[in-house]
C-alpha positions as CSV (number, residue, x, y, z in Angstrom):
1,R,4.5,-6.6,8.8
2,S,3.1,-8.6,5.9
3,L,6.5,-9.1,4.3
4,Y,7.8,-10.3,8.0
5,R,5.5,-12.6,8.7
6,F,5.8,-14.2,5.0
7,C,9.7,-14.5,5.2
8,R,8.9,-16.3,8.9
9,I,6.6,-18.8,7.7
10,N,9.0,-19.6,4.8
11,N,12.3,-19.1,6.8
12,I,13.6,-16.2,4.5
13,S,16.2,-14.2,6.8
14,I,15.6,-10.7,6.7
15,G,19.1,-8.5,6.9
16,R,21.2,-11.7,5.2
17,E,19.0,-13.4,2.8
18,L,16.5,-10.3,2.2
19,A,17.2,-6.5,2.1
20,V,14.4,-4.4,3.5
21,I,13.9,-1.3,2.8
22,S,10.8,1.0,4.1
23,C,8.8,4.1,3.6
24,D,6.7,3.5,6.3
25,D,6.4,5.6,9.3
26,D,5.6,3.1,11.7
27,A,7.9,0.5,10.8
28,G,10.2,1.0,14.0
29,D,9.0,-1.7,16.0
30,L,9.8,-4.6,13.0
31,T,12.8,-6.7,13.8
32,P,15.4,-6.5,12.9
33,A,14.9,-2.8,12.0
34,P,14.4,-2.2,8.1
35,T,16.0,0.2,6.6
36,R,13.9,3.5,6.2
37,L,13.1,6.5,3.8
38,T,12.2,9.4,6.0
39,N,11.3,11.8,2.7
40,T,7.8,11.8,1.8
41,P,6.6,9.8,-1.3
42,S,5.7,12.9,-3.1
43,E,9.8,13.8,-2.5
44,I,10.6,10.9,-3.5
45,A,9.1,11.1,-6.7
46,R,10.3,14.6,-7.6
47,Q,13.9,13.6,-7.0
48,A,13.2,10.4,-9.5
49,W,11.8,12.9,-12.2
50,Q,14.7,15.4,-11.5
51,I,17.3,12.5,-12.1
52,M,15.5,11.0,-14.7
53,Q,15.3,14.4,-16.9
54,Q,18.7,15.0,-16.5
55,Q,19.6,11.7,-17.9
56,L,17.0,12.0,-20.9
57,A,18.9,15.5,-21.5
58,G,22.4,13.7,-21.7
59,K,23.4,15.5,-18.6
60,T,25.7,14.0,-15.8
61,V,24.2,13.1,-12.6
62,R,26.7,13.6,-10.2
63,E,24.2,13.3,-7.1
64,Y,21.8,10.8,-7.5
65,T,19.1,11.0,-4.4
66,R,18.9,13.3,-1.5
67,L,17.2,11.1,0.4
68,R,17.5,11.0,4.0
69,I,17.7,7.3,5.0
70,I,18.2,5.7,8.0
71,T,20.3,2.5,8.2
72,G,18.8,-0.4,10.1
73,E,19.6,-3.8,9.9
74,T,18.6,-5.6,7.3
75,V,20.8,-3.6,4.3
76,P,24.3,-4.0,5.3
77,H,26.2,-0.8,5.5
78,K,29.3,-0.3,3.6
79,Q,31.7,2.1,3.3
């Protein structure tokens, strides 16, 4: 909420000039709706650790993440 307030005060257009990704469960009432990661912080950290370990071991990482993402209105969707 503080970021949205800051952007409003400084005429920064969220969704056009700034992409917003949120891990907050209560971010659903923000407008425009942020893109949300629905995993817990511990799950995000676990997956990041696995990726880092694979890369340090010289393995090719083909699947970068298994994070569940809810597309909002602040990050352009690309196919």
